C-alpha positions as protocol buffer text, in pm:
chain_id: "A"
residue {
  index: 1
  type: UNK
  ca { x: 0 y: -6 z: -16 }
}
residue {
  index: 2
  type: UNK
  ca { x: 275 y: 222 z: 57 }
}
residue {
  index: 3
  type: UNK
  ca { x: 446 y: 191 z: -285 }
}
residue {
  index: 4
  type: UNK
  ca { x: 137 y: 248 z: -430 }
}
residue {
  index: 5
  type: UNK
  ca { x: 79 y: 564 z: -264 }
}
residue {
  index: 6
  type: UNK
  ca { x: 427 y: 690 z: -301 }
}
residue {
  index: 7
  type: UNK
  ca { x: 384 y: 603 z: -689 }
}
residue {
  index: 8
  type: UNK
  ca { x: 42 y: 811 z: -679 }
}
residue {
  index: 9
  type: UNK
  ca { x: 224 y: 1111 z: -511 }
}
residue {
  index: 10
  type: UNK
  ca { x: 522 y: 1101 z: -770 }
}
residue {
  index: 11
  type: UNK
  ca { x: 275 y: 1077 z: -1067 }
}
residue {
  index: 12
  type: UNK
  ca { x: 88 y: 1365 z: -944 }
}
residue {
  index: 13
  type: UNK
  ca { x: 372 y: 1567 z: -883 }
}
residue {
  index: 14
  type: UNK
  ca { x: 529 y: 1491 z: -1239 }
}
residue {
  index: 15
  type: UNK
  ca { x: 180 y: 1591 z: -1370 }
}
residue {
  index: 16
  type: UNK
  ca { x: 187 y: 1918 z: -1154 }
}
residue {
  index: 17
  type: UNK
  ca { x: 536 y: 2008 z: -1311 }
}
residue {
  index: 18
  type: UNK
  ca { x: 450 y: 1935 z: -1647 }
}
residue {
  index: 19
  type: UNK
  ca { x: 144 y: 2156 z: -1625 }
}
residue {
  index: 20
  type: UNK
  ca { x: 332 y: 2427 z: -1496 }
}
residue {
  index: 21
  type: UNK
  ca { x: 606 y: 2394 z: -1745 }
}
residue {
  index: 22
  type: UNK
  ca { x: 329 y: 2402 z: -2010 }
}
residue {
  index: 23
  type: UNK
  ca { x: 207 y: 2713 z: -1906 }
}
residue {
  index: 24
  type: UNK
  ca { x: 510 y: 2904 z: -1897 }
}
residue {
  index: 25
  type: UNK
  ca { x: 676 y: 2761 z: -2234 }
}
residue {
  index: 26
  type: UNK
  ca { x: 344 y: 2664 z: -2423 }
}
residue {
  index: 27
  type: UNK
  ca { x: 207 y: 2916 z: -2696 }
}
residue {
  index: 28
  type: UNK
  ca { x: -112 y: 2989 z: -2540 }
}
residue {
  index: 29
  type: UNK
  ca { x: -197 y: 3304 z: -2670 }
}
residue {
  index: 30
  type: UNK
  ca { x: -488 y: 3323 z: -2889 }
}
residue {
  index: 31
  type: UNK
  ca { x: -498 y: 3437 z: -3266 }
}
residue {
  index: 32
  type: UNK
  ca { x: -593 y: 3756 z: -3335 }
}
residue {
  index: 33
  type: UNK
  ca { x: -767 y: 3922 z: -3624 }
}
residue {
  index: 34
  type: UNK
  ca { x: -955 y: 4215 z: -3693 }
}
residue {
  index: 35
  type: UNK
  ca { x: -1329 y: 4174 z: -3731 }
}
residue {
  index: 36
  type: UNK
  ca { x: -1549 y: 4450 z: -3891 }
}
residue {
  index: 37
  type: UNK
  ca { x: -1928 y: 4435 z: -3905 }
}
residue {
  index: 38
  type: UNK
  ca { x: -2099 y: 4726 z: -4038 }
}
residue {
  index: 39
  type: UNK
  ca { x: -2395 y: 4897 z: -3843 }
}
residue {
  index: 40
  type: UNK
  ca { x: -2680 y: 5098 z: -3965 }
}
residue {
  index: 41
  type: UNK
  ca { x: -2861 y: 5361 z: -3741 }
}
residue {
  index: 42
  type: UNK
  ca { x: -3187 y: 5476 z: -3766 }
}
residue {
  index: 43
  type: UNK
  ca { x: -3157 y: 5850 z: -3715 }
}
residue {
  index: 44
  type: UNK
  ca { x: -3505 y: 5941 z: -3822 }
}
């Protein structure tokens, strides 16, 4: 049982380190593009 808990802790630790590394080093910025939509104003 102790080995299983140690292994589980190790896997969680490696996953957390990987997630933090991906957040800092991965390209998480969204693509940007211009969107123009014509607007009709009813000024009567």
